[in-house]
Backbone as CSV, one residue per row, in Angstrom:
resi,resn,N_x,N_y,N_z,CA_x,CA_y,CA_z,C_x,C_y,C_z
1,MET,51.684,132.739,142.151,52.462,131.470,142.176,53.937,131.908,142.292
2,ALA,54.542,131.088,142.858,56.107,131.267,143.086,56.712,130.035,142.314
3,TYR,57.890,129.991,141.952,58.722,129.145,141.272,59.956,128.823,142.088
4,TRP,60.349,127.454,141.980,61.360,126.928,142.836,62.135,125.900,141.871
5,LEU,63.415,125.368,142.666,64.148,124.352,142.001,64.565,123.470,143.106
6,PHE,64.281,122.107,142.860,64.535,121.134,143.816,65.647,120.306,143.228
7,LYS,66.860,119.995,144.083,67.908,119.222,143.729,67.874,117.993,144.366
8,SER,68.065,116.999,143.575,68.303,115.677,144.228,69.206,114.870,143.410
9,GLU,69.895,113.961,144.058,71.112,112.959,143.409,69.948,111.765,142.630
10,PRO,70.230,111.590,141.408,69.428,110.678,140.805,69.536,109.414,141.260
11,ASP,70.643,108.858,141.761,70.948,107.656,142.278,70.269,107.463,143.842
12,VAL,69.907,108.570,144.369,69.196,108.496,145.690,67.739,108.555,145.476
13,TRP,67.289,109.784,144.747,65.912,110.043,144.405,65.935,110.758,143.092
14,GLY,65.479,110.024,142.035,65.487,110.580,140.814,64.172,111.028,140.107
15,TRP,64.104,111.340,139.262,62.598,111.806,138.406,61.766,110.707,138.282
16,ASP,62.278,109.502,137.977,61.268,108.321,137.871,60.660,107.890,139.208
17,ALA,61.434,108.164,140.232,60.971,107.763,141.543,59.864,108.772,141.900
18,GLN,60.149,110.074,141.759,59.060,111.114,141.698,57.757,110.810,141.187
19,VAL,57.966,110.531,139.844,56.792,110.181,139.207,55.912,109.000,139.382
20,ALA,56.650,107.975,140.047,56.164,106.902,140.477,55.178,107.115,141.676
21,LYS,55.506,108.206,142.492,54.584,108.577,143.611,53.131,109.105,143.376
22,GLY,52.956,109.464,142.048,51.621,109.792,141.411,51.348,111.096,142.160
23,ASP,50.007,111.373,142.075,49.343,112.524,142.554,49.580,112.740,144.083
24,ALA,49.886,111.646,144.824,50.059,111.850,146.378,51.357,112.576,146.543
25,GLY,52.339,112.440,145.576,53.641,113.088,145.830,54.471,112.503,146.818
26,GLU,55.437,113.113,147.193,56.426,112.587,148.229,56.933,113.746,149.252
27,GLU,57.214,113.618,150.299,57.921,114.591,151.202,59.119,114.912,150.753
28,TRP,59.541,116.062,150.637,60.756,116.649,150.379,61.719,116.708,151.546
29,GLY,62.079,115.522,152.299,62.602,115.606,153.531,64.096,115.484,153.517
30,GLY,64.792,115.732,154.597,66.221,115.524,154.690,67.035,116.710,154.584
31,VAL,66.282,117.877,154.296,67.115,118.954,153.997,67.566,119.470,155.368
32,ARG,68.777,119.902,155.402,69.480,120.370,156.701,70.307,121.750,156.399
33,ASN,69.707,122.557,155.730,70.186,123.954,155.425,68.890,124.930,155.799
34,TYR,69.319,125.926,156.661,68.410,126.678,157.050,67.674,127.624,155.999
35,GLN,68.625,127.974,154.895,67.890,128.819,153.806,67.059,127.996,152.939
36,ALA,67.432,126.679,152.716,66.639,125.853,151.931,65.342,125.692,152.743
37,ARG,65.416,125.434,154.041,64.220,125.119,154.837,63.367,126.425,154.884
38,ASN,63.939,127.543,154.853,63.238,128.633,154.901,62.285,128.974,153.586
39,HIS,63.108,128.581,152.512,62.363,128.603,151.106,60.949,127.650,151.194
40,MET,61.306,126.484,151.697,60.171,125.647,151.888,59.085,126.096,152.698
41,ARG,59.422,126.884,153.740,58.388,127.392,154.587,57.591,128.467,153.845
42,ALA,58.223,129.116,152.818,57.607,130.214,152.235,56.606,129.636,150.996
43,MET,56.724,128.170,150.802,55.979,127.680,149.635,54.527,127.697,149.919
44,LYS,53.687,127.632,148.861,52.329,127.546,148.869,51.972,126.365,147.934
45,ILE,50.662,125.556,148.225,50.081,124.836,147.432,49.828,125.344,145.908
46,GLY,50.453,124.630,145.066,50.243,125.077,143.630,51.647,125.626,143.071
47,ASP,52.409,126.016,143.932,53.748,126.639,143.520,54.320,125.508,142.794
48,GLN,55.094,125.674,141.677,55.903,124.820,140.773,57.387,124.947,141.006
49,GLY,57.957,123.743,140.630,59.289,123.876,140.542,59.982,123.070,139.562
50,PHE,61.432,123.240,139.486,62.053,122.160,138.576,62.733,121.248,139.380
51,PHE,62.695,120.121,138.892,63.542,118.743,139.344,64.756,118.754,138.649
52,TYR,65.743,118.944,139.491,67.270,118.867,138.815,67.716,117.717,139.554
53,HIS,68.498,117.056,138.494,69.310,115.980,138.896,70.834,116.417,139.140
54,SER,71.194,116.294,140.371,72.567,117.049,140.879,73.567,115.588,140.715
55,ASN,74.821,116.132,140.725,75.896,114.952,140.656,76.053,114.207,139.495
56,ILE,74.944,113.597,139.271,74.932,112.580,138.029,74.051,113.292,137.102
57,GLY,74.529,113.639,135.957,73.743,114.395,134.850,73.725,115.681,134.955
58,LYS,73.693,116.433,136.053,73.512,117.843,136.321,72.564,118.549,135.332
59,GLN,71.380,118.241,135.391,70.396,118.879,134.503,68.893,118.863,135.221
60,ILE,68.276,119.837,134.543,66.722,119.932,135.023,65.973,118.990,134.005
61,VAL,65.081,118.154,134.743,64.649,117.158,133.983,62.891,117.068,133.856
62,GLY,62.367,118.014,134.849,61.022,117.895,135.127,60.410,119.156,135.877
63,ILE,59.063,119.017,135.799,58.424,120.230,136.678,57.580,119.507,137.522
64,VAL,57.721,119.916,138.811,56.945,119.317,140.092,56.033,120.558,140.594
65,GLU,55.013,120.128,141.258,54.275,121.072,142.077,54.118,120.802,143.613
66,VAL,54.093,121.869,144.356,53.924,121.784,145.806,52.564,121.492,146.111
67,CYS,52.335,120.107,146.758,51.084,119.670,147.177,50.861,119.434,148.628
68,ALA,51.696,119.927,149.449,51.645,120.085,150.920,52.409,121.123,151.309
69,GLU,51.891,122.048,152.020,52.779,123.269,152.599,53.766,122.695,153.636
70,SER,54.454,123.575,154.095,55.563,123.274,155.179,55.035,122.563,156.320
71,HIS,55.766,121.362,156.724,55.340,120.563,157.982,56.382,120.130,158.357
72,PRO,56.453,119.569,159.818,57.558,118.892,160.315,58.113,117.825,159.432
73,ASP,59.493,117.697,159.275,60.146,116.689,158.345,60.165,115.577,159.341
74,SER,59.645,114.450,158.609,59.429,113.028,159.193,60.847,112.317,159.423
75,THR,61.843,112.739,158.639,63.019,111.996,158.820,63.865,112.479,159.865
76,THR,63.397,113.422,160.909,64.092,113.611,162.087,63.182,113.980,163.143
77,ASP,63.606,114.131,164.403,63.013,114.435,165.750,63.144,115.905,166.009
78,ASP,63.988,116.524,165.200,64.423,117.730,165.577,63.458,118.797,165.070
79,PRO,62.847,119.701,165.806,61.663,120.432,165.386,62.135,121.556,164.436
80,ARG,63.380,121.879,164.359,63.787,122.883,163.469,63.708,122.570,161.973
81,TRP,63.480,121.406,161.686,63.548,121.115,160.250,62.056,120.707,159.539
82,ASP,61.728,121.520,158.683,60.338,121.332,157.932,60.688,120.931,156.515
83,CYS,59.501,120.509,155.938,59.555,120.157,154.420,58.200,120.406,153.694
84,VAL,58.184,120.244,152.676,56.925,120.329,151.868,56.809,119.137,151.001
85,ASP,55.628,118.721,150.495,55.460,117.709,149.549,55.406,118.284,148.313
86,ILE,55.805,117.382,147.297,55.780,117.874,145.853,55.183,116.358,145.135
87,ARG,54.831,116.709,143.851,54.304,115.669,143.022,54.829,116.294,141.588
88,ALA,55.161,115.158,140.850,55.455,115.473,139.378,54.396,115.891,138.483
89,LEU,54.713,116.824,137.789,53.639,117.345,136.822,53.938,116.836,135.416
90,ARG,55.166,117.183,134.832,55.550,116.723,133.756,57.087,116.623,133.397
91,PRO,57.581,115.897,132.603,59.066,115.969,132.164,59.237,117.155,131.308
92,LEU,60.463,117.692,131.138,60.712,118.521,130.084,60.976,117.684,128.846
93,LYS,60.682,118.485,127.715,60.838,117.524,126.514,62.270,117.230,126.251
94,ARG,63.097,118.195,126.790,64.652,118.050,126.680,65.200,118.648,127.888
95,PRO,65.974,117.761,128.562,66.598,118.138,129.829,67.406,119.366,129.418
96,VAL,67.581,120.248,130.472,68.432,121.504,130.486,69.559,121.383,131.424
97,THR,70.720,121.301,130.673,71.919,120.841,131.568,72.481,122.195,132.280
98,LEU,73.159,121.879,133.318,73.891,122.974,134.214,74.773,123.897,133.236
99,ALA,75.467,123.095,132.227,76.463,123.878,131.330,75.491,124.969,130.476
100,GLU,74.375,124.439,130.022,73.572,125.322,129.266,73.011,126.588,130.076
101,VAL,72.741,126.297,131.261,72.307,127.463,132.033,73.426,128.395,132.207
102,LYS,74.570,127.867,132.643,75.626,128.783,132.844,76.072,129.565,131.646
103,ALA,75.886,128.720,130.314,76.064,129.593,129.102,75.254,130.582,128.724
104,ASP,74.028,130.737,129.317,73.045,131.673,128.779,73.177,132.973,129.741
105,PRO,73.579,134.115,129.031,73.768,135.192,130.008,72.360,135.717,130.572
106,ARG,71.440,135.222,130.017,70.107,135.825,130.755,70.019,135.091,132.055
107,LEU,70.709,134.125,132.433,70.485,133.316,133.447,71.789,133.368,134.501
108,LYS,72.480,134.391,134.157,73.733,134.451,135.111,73.611,134.890,136.354
109,ASP,72.449,135.328,136.973,72.002,135.614,138.352,71.049,134.573,138.948
110,MET,70.854,133.449,138.191,70.002,132.496,138.700,70.667,131.738,139.812
111,ALA,69.927,131.364,140.979,70.467,130.664,142.142,71.290,129.428,141.700
112,LEU,70.818,128.763,140.724,71.589,127.513,140.125,72.926,127.822,139.830
113,VAL,73.386,128.978,139.460,74.514,129.348,138.961,75.395,129.994,140.309
114,THR,74.636,130.935,140.900,75.237,131.547,142.063,75.329,131.011,143.438
115,SER,74.377,130.055,143.850,74.344,129.290,144.977,74.197,127.806,144.732
116,MET,75.061,127.344,143.937,75.062,125.902,143.419,74.806,125.007,144.496
117,ARG,75.121,125.047,145.726,75.087,123.882,146.875,73.860,124.269,147.269
118,LEU,72.997,125.147,147.200,71.687,125.132,147.890,70.695,124.151,147.324
119,SER,70.139,123.187,147.930,69.415,122.122,147.569,67.848,122.628,147.154
120,VAL,67.333,123.609,147.710,66.144,124.213,147.413,66.307,125.537,147.106
121,GLN,65.966,126.039,145.914,66.212,127.549,145.490,65.021,128.114,144.832
122,PRO,64.877,129.510,145.157,63.897,130.083,144.231,64.184,130.383,142.881
123,VAL,63.312,130.554,142.129,63.390,130.851,140.548,62.536,131.776,140.266
124,THR,63.171,133.113,139.457,62.376,134.106,139.147,61.264,133.594,138.049
125,PRO,60.190,134.600,137.839,59.380,134.282,136.631,60.124,134.270,135.359
126,GLU,61.126,135.242,135.219,61.727,135.251,133.872,62.755,133.955,133.773
127,GLU,63.264,133.612,134.858,64.075,132.362,134.721,63.253,131.003,134.373
128,TRP,62.072,131.104,134.974,61.145,129.824,134.589,60.743,129.961,133.251
129,ARG,60.490,131.016,132.719,60.188,131.145,131.278,61.241,130.796,130.394
130,ILE,62.483,131.178,130.643,63.555,130.795,129.838,64.013,129.478,129.795
131,ILE,64.014,128.676,131.213,64.352,127.308,131.169,63.229,126.301,130.570
132,CYS,61.869,126.914,130.661,60.906,126.142,130.167,61.086,126.207,128.482
133,GLU,61.425,127.333,127.871,61.632,127.569,126.595,62.833,126.533,126.207
134,MET,63.695,126.501,126.847,65.038,125.741,126.519,64.690,124.206,126.574
135,GLY,63.815,123.963,127.574,63.365,122.524,127.859,62.269,121.935,126.853
136,GLY,61.844,122.955,126.103,60.556,122.714,125.039,59.287,122.289,125.669
137,VAL,58.990,123.181,126.707,57.662,123.110,127.345,57.145,124.529,127.578
138,ALA,55.791,124.669,127.457,55.188,126.026,127.849,55.498,126.154,129.369
139,PRO,55.627,127.601,129.739,55.876,128.070,131.023,54.634,127.763,131.739
C-alpha cells in the first residue's frame, strides 16, 4: 500500500462534504498539474491518504482511501487529465496543523513542507506513522 496527501480548500470541498459521499466516494477531479496527475496515475485501490484543508485551517483532518484507480477526469474534455476516486475512512482525533508538521524535524523532507503548492503528494510510510501518531489515530 502507498500513502498520499490530498489538498482541498474547505470552503470549496471540505472533509464534511467528503464524508457525506459515503462509501461511493468522490472523483478527485479538477487537478491541472502534471506531477499531481502522475501521482494519481500511480495510485491503486486501497491506497490511503491524508485529507488536508488548505488555505483555511491548513491542517490534516482525516484519512481517505482510493476507491477507483486513475480514469479520465469528468471535469474536462482534455484527455491529458486523469483522476482517482476517494472515500473518507475516518477523521483524525486531533487535526495536525501545517505549523506542527513544519516544527517536527522528522518531517522536514515531507512533500507538504518541500512542495507546498502540489495538490496531490506522496507520503512515506514513516511520515504516515508520525502524522497518525500526532493526530491520535493508529497508522
